[in-house]
N, C-alpha and C positions, 0 to 999 in steps of 0.2 A: 760735702756735695759740691763740686766744680762745675762751674758755667764755663765749659770749653768748647770751642767749635769743632776741634779736631777730634776731641774725644767722641763729641756726639756724632759726627760723620763718620769717623772710624769704625764706630759699633755696627754700621752698615755694611763694611767692606768684607768681602769674604777672602780677601788676601791681604792680610795684614803687613807684610813686609813690602809688598808693592805700593801699599797706602803710606807707608812709612817712608819709602823712597821717593814718592812724588810730593810729599809735604816738605821734606828736606830739601830736594832740588827746587820747589817752588821758592822757599825761603832763600834759598843761595842765588836765585836768578834776581829775587827782588833786592837783596844786599847788593850784588852787583849793580842794579841799576839805580838805586835811589841812595844807597850808603856805600860808595865806591872804596872808602878806606877801609871800612870794616869785610867788606865783601873780598876785596883782594887779599887782606888778611887772612880770612878764613880759607880761602883756596890755598895759600900756602901753608896754613896749619894743616888742612885736610891732607894734602898731598906731602907733607914733609918737605917742602920746598921745591919739588919736582915743578910745580906750576908757581912761578914768581913772575908778576906783571906789574908795570906800572898803572895806576888810577886813570891815566889817559887812554890805556888801551883795553878798558873794561868792554866797550863795544864790539871788542874782536873775539871775546869769550862765548862759548857756546856750552850750555848745560842741557843735555839731553837724557831722556830715561828710557830703559827697555828696547836698547837699539838691537838691531840684530847683525851678527857676523858669521862666517862661514864656521866658527869655532864656538858659538853660543850666544847669548844675550847678555852682556853686562848691564848691571842695574841703570848705573850713571856712567855717561860719558861726557868727560871735560876735554874740551877742543878748543885750540888756539892756533893761529899759523905755525906756531913752533911746539906744540904740546899735543898730546894724545894720551889721556890718562883715563883708565877705567877704575870705577869704585864699584865694589860689591857690597851690597847693604844686607845685613843680617840683623835679626832680631833673636829667637831663640835656638835656630838650626844653624849648623857650622856649613861651611861651602861644601860643595859636592866634591866627590873623590878627586876628580881631574880639573875642577872648575878654573882653578887658578893657571894651571900649565896650558890648558886650552887658550885662555885669553893670551897667555905668553906667546903660544904660537901665531896668533892672529898679529899682535903688536910688531913679532918678528918680520912679519909678511910686507910693514908698512916701510915707508921711505925712511931711511938711516939718519937723515938730518932732522928728524922730528923725535924731542925728547918724549919718552913715554914712561909709563909706569902703572903699576896694579896696586890698588889701596884695598883693605879689608877693613870695613867699618862694621864693627860688631858690638853686642850687647856683652857677652862674654870674652874673656881670654881664649885664644884657639892654638891648639898646638897642630902643627901641620902633619899629614900622614908622611910626607917625604920632603925633601929639599926642593923638588920641582913645584911643589904645591905651596912655596913660601911667597907671600906678596912681596911688594917692595917695602910696604910700611902698613903697620896696623895701628888703627885708632879706634876707640871705643866711645861709645854713646855719651858717658858721663864725662868725657874729655870736651867732646863738642858743647854739651850743656854748660860746663863751666867757661869756656871760651865766649859763649854768647851772653852768660849771666855777666860776665866782667865789662862787656862792652855794650850791654842794652842801655845804660845810662847816657851814652854818647849819641844815640839814635835820634836824629831829630825829625824824621818822616813819620808822622804818625800812623800810616798803615803799617810800615816796616816794624815799628815797635809792636803793634797789635799782632802782627804775624809772629816776631820772636817770643812775645808773651805768652802766645796760644802754644806754640812749639815747645817752650820749655815747660809748660803746664802739662802737655802732653806727654813727653818725657818723664817728667816726676810721676804723674798717676800711673804710667806703665813701669815704673822702678827703673827707669833706664837712666836717671839723673842722680847724682850723688852728692850731697850736701855736706859740709863738714860738721862734725859733733862738738859743740862748744861746752862749756863749764856750765851752761845752765841744764844739763841733761838730769843729774841727780834731782835738783831742785823741780825739775818740770815734771820727772815721773812721779815724785812724790806729791806734787800738787795735784796731778790728776788721780792718783790714788785717793787724795782728800775729796776731791769732788765726786768721784763714785761713791764713796762712803757716805757723803752727802745726800745722794740722789737715793741711796738704799734705804737710808734713815728716813728721808721725806716720804718714800713709798710706805714703807712700814707705819710712819705717823699718819698717813692718808688712808691706812687701813687697804691699799691695794698691794694684793699679792703678787710677790715675785716669783714667776715660773721658772727662769734660770737666768743667772749671768750669761753674757755672750762677749766675744771679743774676735774679732778678725782684721784682716790688713787694712780696713777702712774705718772700722768704728769699734766701740766699746760701750757697754751698757748692761740694761736689763730688758728682758722680754717678760710682759706682765701676764701673758694667755698662752695656753698649750700650744695653739695655733702657731706661735712666734710671728704673730702679725703686728701688735703693738709694742712700741719699745720707747724706753727713756734712755738716752744717753748723749754721747758725741761723736763727732766723726773727726779724725786724726787731721784731716786738711782744714779744719776750722774750729781747734778744740775751745774756743771762747764761747761757741755757741752751744748750749743745751737745748736739745730738740726732743720732742715727743713726736712719734710717728703713729697716728690713728690710722688703721686700714680702712678704707672704704671699697666695698666688695663692687667692682662694675657689673657683676652678673645679679647683685642684688636687686629687689624690687622696687626699691626707693633711692637708688644710686644718685640719681639728677636732682633730686629735691636734697637729700643730703649734702650733696657737693655744693649746691647752691646755698644753702644755710650755713654752712661750714666756712664758704668762701667769703662770706661778710664779715668773719671774724678772724681770719688767718689765711695762710696759703695751702690751697689745694694741688698736691703735683701731679704731673702726668701720670705718674705710675700708680695713682689711685691711694694715695696717703694723704690726710691732712696733717700738715707739720709745722705747727706754731714752734717758735724758738725763744728762748731767753738769751739776749746778746749780753754776756757777762762782761765785755769790754765797752759797752755803751755808757755814754756820760750819763745817760737817765737812771741806768742800773747802779753805777759806782760799786760793783760788786767786789773788786779787789781792794777797794779802800775800806770795806766794812768788816767789823769783828767777826769772829766766828758764828756767835749766836745770830747775827743779822744776815750772814751769808745762809745760814741754815734755813732762816725764816723765809728768805729769797727764794730759795729752792723749793721749799714746801708749798709757797704760794703758786709758784708756776706748776709743780706736778700736781696740786689739788684743782686749779683752776682748769687746766687744759684738760685733764681727765674728766671733770664734771660736765664741762662744755661738751665734751665727745660724747660721752653717755646721754646728757640731758638731750641733745639733738638725735641720737640714734632712737631714744624712747619714744620722741613724738610720732614715729612711723612704726613703732613695735605693734 
């Protein structure tokens, strides 16, 4: 469960590509203003060397979005006294049939002493419909993510680092960033399977019926009711947190009383779930240092206590 400002705000945007464009352009402007070495390097990387400037000239760079031209509206315009570059930003969809060639027409109508170019920034690889629809350079979001990941430790400005971390988290949640797969993969998968087996055994030991196993892009675990509202399991973005999600019906007659009682003993989320967690990585638990039997007892205690507390609280208003 990721606490990311861009993810939260992005959910309210009816135009995800425009939101992605504005978020990236804002980050690029901030880098140019506050971390000029990284900002100018990103400009060069993004444009494949078309825009190469000194750090002392960053105040001459303009990064604009959704600009209007006689031939269409490029997503991003990068403008300096010597450069005019259009960046077309894509998420799922490819560019329009004549989008690139129309932008090319516009650039050809500009003064010839201005270096120009068209960059296509996409999630997926794109096969152009014709030679005319070839941009000057293709770049993909996972490459932008890798660039930022390698340089974020050099960022001194706290606001800029916050923006980078949020943007990277946003790309990762949208599966637009790719991280390398290490030798830990087999052990990690095996360990996750072991944890799921422990959860299943703990549910059986506590006489909590398993309705169904469940797995999705974000989580894996067990539903324990036919309505699939009560869940024991883990989320992939933080797999060391064993979580129980007990659904509180906002339309129920005692919702506010239930919420108040459960809030005193755990987190009640805005989406109507009481969601206590067992942090397996905490020094208090020392889960990974325990033997198998002790680990099993730790999981059982969490399952038993969290489910009993939820049931007991509900029964007070039955």
